[in-house]
N, C-alpha and C positions, 0 to 999 in steps of 0.2 A: 504494500500500500504506500509505503514511504516512497518507493521508486516511482509509483504512479503519480504522486503529488509533485515530485521533483520534475518528472517529465511534463506534467501538465503546466507547471510554473514556467518551464523553459518554452513550451509551446505558446503560452500567453505572451511572454516577453517577446518572442519572435514575431508573433502576429501584430503586436502593437508597434514594434520597431520597423516593420516593413514600410508602412506609410511614411514614417519619419525618415528612413533611409532614402526612399523614393523622393521625398521632398528635398532632402539634403542634396541628393544627386541632381535634382532639377535646379536648385540654387547654385550648385557648383558649376553646372553647365552654363547657366546664364552669366555667372561671374566670369568664367573662363572666356566665353565669347566676347563679353564686354572688354575684358583685359586684352584679349587678342586684337580686337578692333582698335583699341586705344594704342596698342604697341605697334602693330603692323602698319596701320595707315600712315603714321608719320614716316616710317621707314620706306614705305612705297613712294611717298612724295620725295624723300631724300634721294632715292634711287633714280626717279625721273629727273630730278634736278642734276644729279651727277651725270646721267646719260646726256642731257642737253649740254652740260659743260664739256663733256668729253668730245661731243661732235663739234662744238665750237672750236675747241683746241685742235682737233684733227684738221678742221678747215684752215685754221691759222698756220699749222705746220705745212700743209700743202701750199699755201700762198707764199710762205717764207722759203720753202724749197724751190718753188718756181723762181723767186727773186734771186736765190743764191746760185742757181744754175748758170753756167757759162755756155754761151753759144758761140762757136767759132766757125767761120765760113772761109774757105779758100777756093779759088778758081784756078785750075791748071793754066799755066802760062801768064797769069796776072801777078804783078808784084804787090798788089794791094789785097790784104785779107781783112776780115772783120771779126772783132771780138765784141760780143754784145752790141752789135750795130756800129761800133766805133772803128773807123778805118785805121789800119796799121800797115806801114810799108815794110815789105820784106827785103832782105839783102839780095835774095835770089828768088825768082818766080818758081812756084811749085811745078814739077814736071812728072811725066809718067815714065817709069823705067820698069821693064819686066812686068807690065800690067799693074804696077803699084804707084800710087801718088807719093812722090817724095817731096819733103819740105825741109827748110832749114832747122837744124837741131835746136837752136836757141828759141826760135819762134814756138815750136810745138811744146817745148819744156815750159817756157814762161806762160804760155796761154793756158796750159793745163794745171798750172800751179805747182809744178814739180821743180825741184832743184836738179841741176845737172853738173857733171864734171867732165872735162876733156883731158884725157891723158895722152899727150903727144907720143911718147915712146911706145906705148901699147896700141896707139891709134884706136882708142876706146872712148866711147861716150857712156857715162853712167847717169841714169835718171833715178832720182830718189823722191818718192812720193809716199808719205805716211810710212807704212811698213813694207812698201814695195821697193825693191832694188832691181832695176833693169839695166843690163849691160849689153851694149852692141858694139861691134868692131867694124872698122872701115874695110870694105871689100870682102866681108865674110858673112855667110848666112848663119853662122853659129852665134847664138846670143845666150845670155843667162838671165833667168828670172828668179830672184831670191836664191842665187847660186845653183839653180837647176838648169841644165842645158835645154835650150829650145831652138827651133829652126825658123829663120825669117824667110818670107817669100822672095824678098829682094834685099840684097845687102846695102848698107849705107855706103855712100861714096862722097868724094869731095869734088866740087865744081866751083870755079872762080874763088877759090880759097874758103869756101863754105861747105860744111858737112851737111849732107841731106840724108834724112832717114825716112823709112816707110811710115807714113802718117797713120794708117789704120793700125798697124802693128803696135806702134808706141802708144797711141791713144787708148786702144782697147786694153792693153796690158797695164795701163795706169787707171783703168776703170771708167773710161768714157764710152759713150755710144757714138758710133760713126755711121753716117749715111752718105751714099754716093749717088749723085744725080748725073748719069752718063750723058744725057742730052745737054745739060748746062755745063758739064765738066766741072761740077762743084761738089766739094766735100763739106758736109756739115757735121760738126762734132758737138755733142752735148755732154757737159761734165757737171 
């Protein structure tokens, strides 16, 4: 009998507690949803603001990149070249040799922002641009890019006391984009 009374007491407690637990659960759910809305909504607004800021900054980066790009135009046979629309007189007009446009070593180096060295004894031109070291030799198709051997399509040579180098080879190995307009005989370099 005692066991029955204990069991009956437990059953009564359980039956009375179920509505309380259900009400508590309902209160907890309402509280959580309100808390969630109050917490998440401001975060969603912040995320939208950050996205807008990101896209504005991305647009600014594109505009600045376009302003920082250098455009170089050379016409085969013409002693006038253009760097960002400004005329520059070359010592020697660009010419084509072995199917490659050749330009004065100093012009291409300075226009692309590279430093360069001339070593008379070795008859070698060294271009230094950031972490790029490009070495070319007069009358030789063998060159070195960061001390690794590579082959040129046309060797550098000297004309009228000026060293001419293959424009595409040097430009592309220094990280520039090169475009050739065969009809206008014009090379455009974007760096």
